[in-house]
Backbone as a ProteinNet text record, in pm:
[ID]
protein_1_A
[PRIMARY]
XXXXXXXXXXXXXXXXXXXXXXXXXXXXXXXXXXXXXXXXXXXXXXXXXXXXXXXXXXXXXXXXXXXXXXXXXXXXXXXXXXXXXXXXX
[TERTIARY]
-14228.6	-14124.7	-14190.3	-14114	-14186.1	-14171.3	-14277	-14273.8	-14246.2	-14248.9	-14193.1	-14273.2	-14368.9	-14452.4	-14363.6	-14374.5	-14277.4	-14330.7	-14340.7	-14386	-14317.6	-14398.9	-14326.6	-14419.5	-14381	-14431.9	-14447.8	-14543.4	-14577.3	-14642.2	-14648.5	-14722.4	-14885.9	-14931.1	-15114.9	-15128.6	-15100.2	-15188.8	-15102.9	-14970.9	-14902.8	-14983.5	-15011.3	-15057	-15221.2	-15294.9	-15405.5	-15413.9	-15327.3	-15295.6	-15229.5	-15167.8	-15141.2	-15214.9	-15304.3	-15443.4	-15541	-15536.9	-15639.2	-15553.7	-15410.1	-15363.9	-15293.1	-15317.7	-15299.5	-15435	-15529.8	-15684.5	-15631.4	-15701.7	-15708.6	-15554.1	-15461.4	-15312.8	-15303.8	-15341.2	-15372.4	-15212.8	-15205.4	-15102.9	-15003.7	-14992.9	-14842.7	-14792.6	-14867	-14830.7	-14730.4	-14831.9	-14800.2	-14651.3	-14634.1	-14484.2	-14393.7	-14415.3	-14305.5	-14271.4	-14341	-14327	-14240.3	-14249.9	-14226.9	-14073	-14053.1	-13939.3	-13808.6	-13874	-13815.7	-13764.2	-13844.9	-13798	-13736.7	-13714	-13612.5	-13472.2	-13454.4	-13327.2	-13268.3	-13344.5	-13319	-13280.4	-13318.2	-13286.2	-13175.6	-13175.9	-13013.6	-12909.3	-12888.2	-12826.5	-12797.6	-12871.1	-12857.8	-12775.6	-12821.5	-12699.4	-12586.3	-12552.1	-12434	-12353	-12430.6	-12364.8	-12328.3	-12417	-12386.9	-12248.3	-12240	-12099.3	-11974.1	-12023.7	-11888.7	-11865.4	-11961.7	-11935.8	-11892.3	-11931.7	-11838.9	-11707.7	-11692.5	-11551.6	-11437.6	-11484.7	-11430.6	-11458.3	-11537.1	-11559.1	-11554.8	-11584.2	-11616.5	-11755	-11762.3	-11912.4	-12005.5	-12133.8	-12204.9	-12219.5	-12224.4	-12194.5	-12352.7	-12323.1	-12439.4	-12571.3	-12502.4	-12597	-12653.3	-12587.4	-12702.2	-12758	-12719.1	-12786.3	-12918.9	-12911.4	-13041.1	-13134.3	-13094.6	-13188.6	-13257.1	-13200.7	-13271.6	-13352.8	-13353.2	-13428.4	-13572.3	-13528.4	-13607.8	-13724.7	-13666.2	-13723.3	-13814.8	-13779.2	-13840.7	-13938.2	-13927.8	-14048.7	-14147.2	-14108.7	-14213.3	-14312.4	-14231.1	-14309	-14406.9	-14376.8	-14425.5	-14566.9	-14552.5	-14670.2	-14776.4	-14722	-14777.3	-14848	-14804.7	-14856.4	-14960.8	-14941.6	-15074.2	-15175.4	-15137.1	-15233.2	-15363.1	-15266.8	-15338.2	-15423.6	-15354.4	-15467.7	-15542.1	-15541.1	-15633.9	-15598	-15461.4	-15449	-15330.3	-15327.2	-15230.1	-15115.2	-15004.6	-14859.4	-14882.6	-14795.5	-14765.4	-14897.4	-14996.8	-15118.7	-15158.2	-15182.1	-15196.3	-15296	-15248	-15359.6	-15504.6
-184.8	-303.3	-430.4	-476.6	-604.4	-731.5	-800.9	-952.2	-1058.1	-1168.5	-1309.3	-1427.2	-1479.7	-1580.9	-1737.2	-1775.2	-1913.4	-2003.1	-2107.9	-2233.2	-2276.6	-2297.8	-2350	-2473.7	-2518.1	-2644.6	-2606.5	-2605.2	-2571.7	-2668	-2739.5	-2785.2	-2760.9	-2822.8	-2801.7	-2726.6	-2746	-2690.1	-2569.5	-2553.8	-2418.6	-2320.3	-2407.2	-2315.8	-2251.6	-2342	-2297.5	-2201.9	-2188.3	-2081.4	-1962.8	-1970.3	-1862.1	-1790.1	-1874.4	-1806.2	-1732.5	-1764.7	-1697.7	-1595.4	-1622	-1461.3	-1365.5	-1416.8	-1312.6	-1231.2	-1256	-1179.1	-1102.2	-1002.2	-915.8	-891.9	-881.4	-838.6	-951.9	-1085.4	-1194.7	-1268.7	-1368.9	-1499.1	-1437.1	-1399.3	-1375.5	-1224.6	-1143.7	-1022.3	-1091.7	-1188.3	-1239.3	-1333.6	-1390.7	-1464.6	-1369.1	-1287.7	-1159.1	-1107.6	-1055.6	-995.4	-1094.9	-1254.9	-1317.9	-1342.1	-1383.3	-1395.6	-1265.4	-1139.6	-1035.4	-1041.5	-1060.4	-1097.5	-1177	-1309.7	-1401.1	-1373	-1265.9	-1244.2	-1155.3	-1079.7	-942.5	-1010.3	-1125.8	-1215.6	-1294.1	-1335.3	-1384.9	-1310.6	-1176.7	-1047.8	-1034.9	-1058.1	-972.2	-1100	-1223	-1310.9	-1317.5	-1297.4	-1276.6	-1145.5	-1042.2	-904.1	-981.2	-1045.4	-1090.5	-1197.4	-1271.4	-1354.7	-1244.5	-1142.2	-1026.7	-992.5	-978.7	-844.1	-942.7	-1093.3	-1170.5	-1192.4	-1189.4	-1237.6	-1106.7	-989.3	-869.1	-858.2	-876.4	-846	-957.7	-1050.2	-1167	-1205.4	-1365.5	-1414.9	-1328	-1365.6	-1300.8	-1371.3	-1303.4	-1398.9	-1443.1	-1583.5	-1642.5	-1581.4	-1469.6	-1396.7	-1349.9	-1247.3	-1172.6	-1218.3	-1341.2	-1453.7	-1496.5	-1522.4	-1559.3	-1475.5	-1344.2	-1237.2	-1181	-1202	-1162.6	-1258.9	-1418.8	-1543.2	-1525.3	-1474.6	-1470.8	-1333.1	-1223	-1114.2	-1156.2	-1229.7	-1299.1	-1355.5	-1421.8	-1529.8	-1439.7	-1361	-1258.6	-1199.5	-1168.1	-1093.4	-1195.6	-1340.4	-1410.7	-1469.4	-1441.2	-1492.1	-1365.2	-1252.6	-1098.2	-1168.1	-1171.8	-1202.4	-1312.5	-1395	-1523.4	-1454.3	-1391.4	-1322.7	-1208.1	-1163.8	-1055.8	-1139.5	-1235.8	-1318.2	-1393.6	-1403.3	-1520.3	-1656.7	-1672.6	-1846.3	-1798.9	-1939.4	-1998.4	-1985.5	-1938.8	-1976.4	-2142.4	-2149.7	-2330.5	-2367.7	-2341.7	-2389.9	-2378.8	-2481.2	-2454.3	-2335.4	-2292.6	-2179.2	-2238.1
-12274.6	-12285	-12378.3	-12462.5	-12528.7	-12432.3	-12479.2	-12410.5	-12538.7	-12446.5	-12576.8	-12485.3	-12545.3	-12497.3	-12462.2	-12377	-12344.4	-12258.9	-12321.8	-12196.1	-12083.3	-11999.8	-11886.8	-11820.2	-11702.9	-11629.7	-11524	-11435.9	-11289.1	-11264.4	-11085.6	-11038.8	-11059.9	-11075.2	-11061.2	-10957.2	-10818.5	-10718.2	-10694.5	-10737.8	-10721.1	-10825.6	-10975.6	-11044	-11016.5	-10964.9	-10873.2	-10774.4	-10702.2	-10605.1	-10650	-10778.5	-10848.4	-10881.6	-10972.2	-11068.7	-10951.1	-10823	-10712.3	-10671.7	-10663.7	-10594.6	-10692.2	-10823.3	-10936.3	-10972.6	-10958.3	-10939.6	-11111.6	-11056.6	-11206.9	-11279.4	-11236.1	-11294	-11377.3	-11356	-11447.7	-11403.9	-11472.3	-11476.2	-11521	-11657.6	-11660	-11614.3	-11573.3	-11441.9	-11359	-11277	-11179	-11182.2	-11292.7	-11298.3	-11337.7	-11417	-11450.5	-11303.9	-11237.1	-11103.4	-11003	-11053.5	-10935.4	-10988.7	-11141.3	-11145.9	-11143.5	-11145.1	-11112	-10990.1	-10898.1	-10734.5	-10726.1	-10799.3	-10790.9	-10840	-10937.5	-11020.4	-10911.6	-10875.4	-10772.3	-10628	-10584.3	-10481.8	-10492	-10613.3	-10636.3	-10629.8	-10716.3	-10725.9	-10595.2	-10498.5	-10346	-10286.7	-10293	-10227.9	-10301.4	-10438.4	-10494.9	-10406.1	-10377.1	-10323.3	-10146.3	-10091.6	-9923.1	-9967.3	-10099.7	-10063.7	-10080.8	-10173.9	-10238.7	-10072.1	-9987.1	-9842.4	-9754.1	-9758.5	-9656.3	-9682	-9839.3	-9890.4	-9831.1	-9843.4	-9802.8	-9658	-9581.2	-9456	-9334.1	-9383	-9324.5	-9301.6	-9256.6	-9252.7	-9115.9	-9174.8	-9035.8	-8943.4	-8801.5	-8675.2	-8638.1	-8550.6	-8536.1	-8513.5	-8425.9	-8314.5	-8425.9	-8541.5	-8619.7	-8724.6	-8770.1	-8855.1	-8737.4	-8614.1	-8549.4	-8526.5	-8526.3	-8465	-8604.8	-8743.8	-8894.3	-8859.3	-8852.5	-8872.8	-8790.4	-8651.2	-8549.6	-8624.1	-8668.6	-8721.8	-8838.6	-8934.2	-9052.2	-8999.4	-8869.1	-8819.8	-8807.2	-8718.9	-8690.5	-8791	-8915.5	-9047.6	-9099.7	-9113.1	-9124.7	-9073.5	-8939.7	-8832.1	-8871.1	-8875.8	-8909.5	-9030.4	-9121	-9269.1	-9240.3	-9207.1	-9167.5	-9080.7	-8995.5	-8885.5	-8970.8	-9053.8	-9135	-9257.4	-9304.6	-9391.5	-9371.1	-9173.6	-9125.2	-9122.6	-9105.5	-9097.2	-8964.9	-8920.7	-8768.3	-8835.5	-8759.7	-8855.7	-8809.7	-8937	-8995.5	-9030.3	-9038.7	-9102.5	-9260.4	-9314.6	-9474.2	-9518.1	-9605.8	-9658	-9723
[MASK]
+++++++++++++++++++++++++++++++++++++++++++++++++++++++++++++++++++++++++++++++++++++++++

């Protein structure tokens, strides 16, 4: 796949975190992966909008259940990385 060099501006603190996270993959690979993820998420949100137009909005109970599950996943992620939930990395 062809690549093209671009210039972007990233806050210094975020850049330092990304450099540590990217490791051997390198910054370019990390950023490309993040952009793909964001693009896919935007497409998924568009699909959610279409489905809600067709089938109605998600109920508060369903939304709360999903948010609770995401909180549990975040807590597990932090636990595995050795941080307390909500603590700065």
